[in-house]
C-alpha positions as CSV (number, residue, x, y, z in Angstrom):
1,M,-32.8,11.5,27.7
2,L,-32.7,10.1,23.6
3,T,-34.9,8.9,21.6
4,V,-33.2,7.3,18.6
5,G,-32.9,4.4,15.9
6,V,-30.2,3.1,16.1
7,M,-29.4,0.1,13.7
8,F,-27.0,-3.2,14.1
9,S,-27.3,-6.1,11.5
10,C,-25.7,-9.3,12.7
11,C,-22.2,-11.0,11.0
12,S,-24.1,-12.1,7.6
13,C,-21.5,-15.4,7.3
14,G,-23.7,-16.1,10.1
15,V,-21.6,-16.4,13.0
16,Q,-23.2,-15.9,16.6
17,S,-23.1,-13.1,18.6
18,S,-21.3,-13.6,21.6
19,A,-21.7,-10.1,22.8
20,S,-22.4,-8.0,26.2
21,T,-25.6,-8.0,27.6
22,I,-25.4,-4.0,26.3
23,A,-24.2,-4.9,23.0
24,T,-26.6,-7.5,22.1
25,T,-29.8,-5.3,23.0
26,V,-28.8,-2.8,20.8
27,A,-27.9,-6.0,18.0
28,N,-31.7,-7.0,18.9
29,T,-33.2,-4.2,19.3
30,L,-32.0,-2.9,15.8
31,L,-34.1,-4.9,13.4
32,F,-34.4,-3.3,9.4
33,H,-33.7,-0.3,8.1
34,D,-34.3,1.2,4.5
35,E,-35.0,4.2,3.2
36,S,-37.4,6.0,5.1
37,V,-38.1,3.6,8.1
38,I,-35.6,2.5,10.8
39,I,-37.9,-0.3,13.3
40,G,-37.1,-0.4,16.5
41,D,-35.9,2.2,18.9
42,Y,-34.0,2.3,21.9
43,S,-34.1,4.9,24.9
44,Y,-30.9,6.1,27.0
45,S,-29.2,9.2,27.5
46,A,-26.3,11.2,26.0
47,D,-24.1,10.4,28.9
48,S,-24.4,6.3,28.2
49,N,-23.7,6.8,23.9
50,D,-20.1,6.7,24.3
51,V,-20.6,3.3,26.9
52,L,-22.8,1.7,24.6
53,L,-21.4,2.4,21.2
54,A,-17.7,0.8,22.3
55,K,-18.6,-1.8,23.4
56,A,-21.7,-2.6,20.7
57,L,-18.9,-1.7,18.1
58,S,-15.8,-4.0,19.9
59,T,-18.2,-7.1,19.4
60,K,-16.2,-8.6,16.7
61,D,-19.4,-10.6,15.6
62,V,-21.8,-7.8,14.6
63,Y,-21.6,-5.3,11.9
64,V,-22.1,-1.6,12.7
65,N,-24.7,0.2,10.6
66,Y,-23.2,3.8,9.1
67,D,-26.0,5.3,10.6
68,V,-24.7,4.2,14.3
69,V,-21.4,5.5,13.9
70,K,-22.6,8.8,12.5
71,A,-25.2,10.2,14.3
72,Y,-23.0,9.3,17.0
73,S,-19.4,10.5,16.4
74,Q,-19.6,13.2,18.5
75,Y,-19.6,11.3,21.2
76,L,-17.0,9.1,20.5
77,D,-13.8,9.4,19.8
78,S,-11.6,9.1,16.8
79,T,-11.3,5.2,16.1
80,Y,-14.8,5.3,16.4
81,S,-15.6,8.3,14.3
82,A,-14.1,7.9,11.7
83,A,-15.4,4.8,10.7
84,V,-18.6,5.7,8.2
85,I,-17.8,4.1,4.8
86,T,-21.0,1.5,4.1
87,R,-20.1,-1.3,2.0
88,A,-22.3,0.1,-1.0
89,E,-20.1,3.2,-0.8
90,W,-17.2,0.8,-0.8
91,L,-18.4,-1.4,-3.5
92,T,-19.1,1.9,-5.6
93,Q,-15.9,3.3,-5.6
94,L,-14.3,0.0,-6.0
95,F,-15.7,-1.2,-8.8
96,R,-15.5,2.7,-10.8
97,E,-11.8,2.1,-10.3
98,L,-11.5,-1.1,-12.2
99,D,-14.0,-0.2,-14.4
100,F,-16.8,-2.9,-13.8
101,E,-19.5,-3.0,-16.1
102,I,-22.3,-2.8,-13.7
103,I,-24.8,-5.8,-13.8
104,S,-28.6,-4.7,-13.5
105,D,-29.8,-8.2,-13.6
106,M,-32.6,-8.6,-11.0
107,S,-32.0,-12.5,-11.6
108,S,-34.8,-15.6,-9.4
109,E,-31.1,-16.8,-8.3
110,Y,-30.9,-14.0,-5.4
111,T,-34.0,-14.3,-3.9
112,H,-32.4,-16.2,-0.9
113,V,-31.1,-12.6,-0.8
114,S,-33.6,-11.6,2.1
115,D,-32.8,-7.7,1.8
116,L,-31.6,-7.0,-1.9
117,Y,-34.6,-5.1,-3.6
118,Y,-34.8,-2.8,-0.9
119,S,-31.9,-1.1,-1.3
120,D,-30.7,1.3,-4.1
121,Y,-27.5,-0.3,-4.4
122,S,-28.4,-3.7,-5.5
123,D,-26.4,-4.0,-8.8
124,Y,-23.4,-3.5,-7.1
125,F,-24.4,-6.6,-5.0
126,I,-24.7,-8.8,-8.0
127,T,-22.1,-7.9,-9.8
128,A,-19.5,-8.5,-6.6
129,I,-21.6,-12.0,-6.6
130,E,-21.6,-12.7,-10.1
131,N,-17.2,-10.9,-10.4
132,I,-16.8,-13.4,-7.3
133,I,-16.1,-10.3,-5.6
134,I,-17.7,-11.7,-2.7
135,G,-19.2,-14.8,-1.2
136,P,-22.5,-16.4,-3.7
137,N,-24.1,-17.6,-0.3
138,S,-24.5,-14.2,1.4
139,T,-28.3,-14.0,2.8
140,M,-27.8,-10.5,3.5
141,F,-26.5,-7.4,1.0
142,D,-26.3,-4.9,4.2
143,P,-25.5,-2.1,1.6
144,Y,-25.6,0.4,5.1
145,C,-23.0,-2.5,7.3
146,A,-19.5,0.1,8.2
147,V,-17.3,-2.2,6.2
148,T,-14.9,-3.7,8.0
149,R,-11.4,-4.9,7.2
150,Q,-12.1,-8.2,6.1
151,Y,-14.5,-6.7,3.8
152,V,-12.0,-5.4,2.3
153,S,-9.4,-7.2,2.2
154,T,-11.8,-10.1,0.6
155,S,-13.4,-7.7,-2.0
156,L,-10.3,-5.5,-3.2
157,V,-8.2,-8.6,-3.4
158,N,-10.3,-10.5,-5.1
159,A,-11.5,-8.0,-7.5
160,V,-7.9,-6.7,-8.6
161,G,-7.3,-10.5,-8.9
162,Y,-3.7,-10.5,-6.9
163,P,-2.6,-14.0,-5.9
164,R,-3.7,-15.3,-3.3
165,T,-1.1,-17.4,-2.2
166,Y,0.8,-14.9,0.6
167,K,1.3,-16.4,3.9
168,L,0.2,-14.3,7.2
169,S,1.2,-14.7,11.3
170,C,-0.7,-13.2,14.1
171,R,-2.0,-13.7,17.4
172,D,-5.8,-13.5,15.4
173,Y,-5.5,-16.1,12.5
174,K,-7.8,-17.8,13.5
175,K,-11.0,-15.5,13.5
176,I,-9.6,-14.4,9.6
177,E,-12.2,-15.4,7.8
178,D,-10.6,-15.2,4.7
179,K,-7.1,-15.9,5.8
180,S,-5.9,-16.0,2.1
181,Q,-7.1,-12.3,1.3
182,A,-6.1,-11.0,4.7
183,A,-2.5,-12.0,4.3
184,A,-2.3,-10.5,0.4
185,A,-3.3,-7.3,2.0
186,V,-1.5,-7.2,4.1
187,H,1.5,-7.9,2.2
188,L,1.1,-5.4,-0.8
189,G,0.9,-3.0,2.5
190,Y,-2.8,-1.8,2.0
191,F,-3.8,-2.5,5.8
192,E,-0.6,-3.6,8.9
193,L,-0.5,-5.2,11.9
194,D,-1.7,-3.3,15.2
195,E,0.7,-3.0,18.0
196,N,-0.9,-6.5,19.8
197,N,0.0,-8.0,16.0
198,C,-3.6,-8.2,15.1
199,F,-5.2,-8.0,11.8
200,D,-8.6,-7.1,13.8
201,P,-10.6,-8.3,10.4
202,Y,-13.6,-6.9,11.7
203,G,-11.8,-4.0,13.4
204,L,-13.8,-0.4,10.9
205,V,-12.1,0.7,8.2
206,T,-12.0,5.4,8.2
207,D,-12.6,7.4,5.5
208,E,-8.9,8.2,5.4
209,Q,-7.8,4.7,4.7
210,V,-10.1,4.0,1.5
211,E,-8.9,6.9,0.5
212,Y,-5.2,5.9,-0.3
213,I,-6.7,2.1,-1.4
214,V,-9.1,4.1,-4.4
215,S,-5.7,6.8,-4.7
216,E,-3.9,3.4,-5.2
217,L,-5.8,1.9,-7.5
218,E,-5.9,4.9,-9.6
219,K,-2.2,4.2,-10.0
220,L,-3.2,0.3,-10.7
221,S,-5.5,1.5,-13.4
222,V,-1.8,3.4,-15.1
223,L,0.5,1.1,-14.7
224,K,-0.8,-2.2,-14.9
225,G,0.4,-4.1,-17.8
226,K,4.1,-2.2,-17.6
227,T,7.6,-3.2,-17.3
228,V,9.7,-1.7,-14.8
229,M,13.9,-2.0,-15.2
230,T,16.0,-1.4,-12.0
231,F,19.6,-0.4,-11.9
232,G,21.2,0.1,-8.2
233,D,22.5,-1.4,-4.8
234,S,21.2,-3.3,-2.0
235,I,18.5,-1.0,-1.0
236,M,17.0,-1.1,-5.1
237,H,17.6,-5.1,-4.9
238,G,15.9,-5.6,-1.2
239,D,18.8,-7.6,0.6
240,G,16.4,-5.8,4.0
241,N,13.2,-7.5,2.6
242,N,13.8,-10.6,1.9
243,F,15.6,-9.9,-1.6
244,V,11.9,-8.7,-3.0
245,G,13.1,-4.8,-4.2
246,I,11.5,-2.5,-5.1
247,A,10.7,-3.6,-8.6
248,D,9.5,-6.2,-7.0
249,M,7.2,-4.9,-4.6
250,L,6.2,-2.0,-7.8
251,S,5.2,-5.8,-9.7
252,Q,3.1,-7.1,-6.9
253,R,1.0,-4.1,-6.1
254,Y,0.4,-2.7,-9.1
255,L,0.8,-6.4,-10.9
256,M,3.7,-4.6,-13.3
257,T,6.3,-6.8,-14.8
258,A,9.9,-6.2,-13.1
259,V,12.9,-7.3,-14.5
260,D,15.5,-6.3,-11.9
261,Y,19.1,-5.6,-12.6
262,S,20.2,-4.0,-8.9
263,Y,22.7,-6.3,-7.0
264,G,24.0,-5.4,-3.2
265,G,27.3,-3.7,-2.6
266,S,27.0,-2.8,-6.1
267,A,27.9,1.5,-6.6
268,F,28.8,4.2,-9.6
269,G,32.7,4.1,-9.1
270,K,35.2,1.5,-9.3
271,I,35.8,-0.1,-5.6
272,D,37.8,-3.6,-5.4
273,N,35.3,-6.9,-5.5
274,R,32.2,-4.9,-6.2
275,E,29.7,-4.7,-9.1
276,Q,29.6,-1.9,-11.3
277,I,25.9,0.1,-11.6
278,C,27.6,0.7,-15.3
279,T,27.8,-3.2,-15.5
280,Q,24.4,-3.9,-14.8
281,I,23.1,-1.4,-17.2
282,S,25.1,-2.5,-20.1
283,R,24.6,-6.5,-19.0
284,A,20.6,-5.1,-19.4
285,I,21.9,-3.7,-23.3
286,N,23.1,-6.3,-24.7
287,K,20.1,-8.7,-23.6
288,N,18.1,-6.4,-25.7
289,E,15.7,-5.5,-22.7
290,T,13.4,-3.1,-23.3
291,A,11.1,-1.5,-20.3
292,D,8.4,1.4,-19.6
293,I,10.5,3.1,-17.0
294,I,13.6,3.3,-15.8
295,L,14.8,3.6,-12.5
296,L,18.8,4.4,-11.0
297,N,19.9,4.3,-7.8
298,G,23.0,3.6,-5.7
299,G,25.8,6.3,-4.1
300,T,25.3,4.8,-0.4
301,N,28.8,2.2,-1.0
302,D,30.7,5.6,-2.5
303,M,30.5,7.7,0.2
304,R,32.2,5.0,2.7
305,K,34.4,4.3,0.1
306,I,36.0,6.2,-2.9
307,A,36.4,10.2,-3.9
308,A,33.5,12.0,-4.5
309,G,34.6,13.5,-7.6
310,E,33.1,16.5,-10.1
311,I,31.0,17.2,-12.7
312,S,31.8,16.8,-15.8
313,D,31.6,19.9,-18.3
314,D,29.8,18.6,-21.0
315,F,27.9,15.6,-22.2
316,N,30.8,13.1,-23.6
317,Y,30.0,10.0,-21.1
318,E,32.9,7.2,-22.6
319,D,35.7,10.0,-22.1
320,Y,35.0,10.6,-17.9
321,G,35.6,7.0,-16.6
322,T,34.1,5.8,-13.9
323,S,36.9,5.8,-11.2
324,D,34.7,7.9,-8.5
325,F,31.5,8.5,-7.9
326,A,30.5,11.5,-10.6
327,S,32.4,10.2,-13.1
328,G,30.8,6.7,-12.8
329,M,27.4,7.8,-11.9
330,E,27.1,10.3,-15.0
331,Y,28.3,7.3,-16.8
332,A,25.2,4.4,-15.7
333,V,23.2,8.1,-16.8
334,G,24.5,8.8,-20.2
335,L,24.7,4.9,-21.4
336,I,20.5,4.5,-20.2
337,K,20.0,8.1,-22.2
338,D,21.8,6.6,-25.6
339,N,20.4,3.2,-25.4
340,Y,16.4,4.3,-23.9
341,P,16.0,7.7,-25.3
342,Q,12.4,7.3,-25.2
343,V,11.9,5.0,-21.6
344,P,11.3,7.7,-18.7
345,L,14.2,7.3,-16.1
346,L,13.9,7.7,-12.7
347,Y,16.5,8.1,-9.1
348,I,15.6,7.2,-6.1
349,R,17.4,8.9,-3.7
350,A,18.0,6.9,-0.4
351,H,16.2,7.9,2.7
352,N,18.4,10.0,5.7
353,M,20.8,6.9,7.1
354,E,23.5,6.1,9.8
355,C,25.9,4.3,8.2
356,S,28.5,7.3,7.4
357,L,29.6,10.6,7.6
358,E,26.8,13.1,7.5
359,R,28.5,15.4,5.2
360,N,29.5,12.5,2.9
361,E,25.9,12.1,3.0
362,L,25.1,15.7,2.1
363,H,28.0,16.1,0.3
364,F,27.3,12.7,-2.2
365,G,23.3,13.5,-2.3
366,K,23.9,16.6,-3.4
367,L,26.4,16.0,-6.1
368,A,23.9,13.0,-7.2
369,L,21.0,15.5,-7.4
370,D,23.1,18.0,-9.7
371,I,23.7,15.2,-11.8
372,C,20.1,14.6,-12.1
373,E,19.5,18.5,-13.3
374,K,22.2,18.9,-15.8
375,W,21.5,15.5,-18.1
376,E,17.9,16.2,-17.5
377,V,16.6,12.6,-14.9
378,E,14.1,12.7,-12.7
379,V,14.1,12.1,-9.4
380,A,12.4,10.1,-5.8
381,D,13.8,12.2,-2.9
382,V,13.6,9.6,-0.2
383,F,16.2,12.0,1.6
384,N,14.6,15.1,1.8
385,D,10.8,14.2,0.4
386,T,9.6,11.8,3.0
387,D,11.0,11.9,6.9
388,F,12.8,8.3,7.3
389,N,15.5,9.2,9.7
390,S,17.3,5.9,10.6
391,H,19.3,8.2,13.3
392,D,16.3,8.4,14.7
393,E,16.3,5.4,17.0
394,D,12.2,4.6,16.7
395,M,12.5,5.0,12.8
396,K,16.1,2.4,12.8
397,C,14.0,-0.5,15.0
398,S,10.8,0.2,13.1
399,Y,11.5,0.1,9.4
400,T,14.9,-0.9,8.7
401,V,15.9,-4.3,9.2
402,H,17.3,-6.7,11.9
403,T,20.1,-8.6,11.9
404,K,22.3,-10.3,14.5
405,S,24.7,-8.0,14.7
406,C,22.2,-5.0,14.7
407,R,19.4,-6.6,16.9
408,N,17.5,-2.8,16.7
409,G,17.3,-2.0,12.9
410,D,20.8,-2.0,10.8
411,S,19.8,1.5,9.7
412,I,20.5,1.2,6.1
413,H,18.2,-1.3,4.4
414,P,14.7,-0.7,4.7
415,N,12.4,-3.7,5.3
416,Q,9.2,-4.2,3.9
417,L,7.4,-1.7,6.2
418,G,10.1,0.8,5.7
419,Y,9.0,0.5,1.8
420,Y,6.1,0.6,2.1
421,K,5.6,3.8,4.1
422,F,8.8,5.8,2.2
423,Y,9.9,4.4,-0.2
424,L,6.8,2.7,-2.7
425,P,4.1,6.1,-2.5
426,L,6.9,8.5,-3.7
427,V,8.5,5.9,-6.7
428,S,5.0,5.4,-7.8
429,E,3.5,8.7,-7.4
430,N,6.6,10.1,-10.2
431,A,6.0,6.4,-11.9
432,V,3.1,7.0,-12.3
433,R,2.8,11.1,-13.9
434,L,6.2,10.1,-16.3
435,I,4.8,6.3,-18.0
436,S,1.8,9.1,-18.5
437,S,3.0,11.8,-19.8
438,N,5.4,9.9,-22.1
439,Q,2.1,8.0,-23.7
């Protein structure tokens, strides 16, 4: 038999527990925890640990203490054993990445918070309250409770200052306390709905998920307030994502300013009734647009309609013409380089897609990379540097847009999840590097 001190504390929002008898016993047995004392011992065999804790962890009305999960991770599967991030740890990292000034005034107005004076992290709780990051009526800080998806979503969205205008449709919508923050967290790609189309507000957040969010906040510190300008085709423009393109997604996630000249169906070379990408660039130049970084894509429409062409031997792009893919891309790159010499340029090569002969996809893609090498253009190579391959039926279904004619995914146009999973990480990582090196 093991004799253990285990702690659960009831949800500070005042929701009454409807837990099973076992989970309720655990929750009621454990009363309070500070650095030196755990009041309430509970004895049970090692064989029953996984059943007992799994039941308690699945209880939606009970917050789970970090020490419980940490101590008994050896008995639980990875879903539970990885969930070891406390409120105190999360707020510490959140405030550090967003450069918040920590408030240390132990004012009498917080006497209603019963456990505030027993924690080494009281300043973080007060800072969160003062900056309206968590609810002002909280009566428990519970710094050692493992954070939930709701807690992280609410504090993240409030701390960054993301707009709370997004909508969320999920099966457990009524169970979500802070609905607008949860909607923003899902829309911006910080959390995904599960296979049952549920947000799972009281689900635990793993250390891996927190590490990802923190890495995104590091990018935010560099990209916030910067302007991104984009040229290209439907993949840049977001045709498969309700026309929310790469520039818009960067703007929403990292609080950048988006200037998007891309347009669906565009190509580098000349194709009847199609806009050329060099026309987009000329339009921006004529409007005296400025940016901190420029993103360029194209080639998907070219490879299905016109000749590949060849790379020129010089840099006199105005003499090339734009009839084929190579000459059109070189003209576009030269135009950008001439008119925006101080602005970093990033070419985005699209994912591996089932839309044309594979030999064309490889040939045009290699040609684009060679043009970038010649003109010293950085590349975000989604084709080679991610696993996004819509020849795979599961990937096509999960990550490209569904239409009436392509009910299992069209293989070409990423949906929101496709952008967030494969495009945005690679593009944002390169954007941070290029903007940082250009400052």
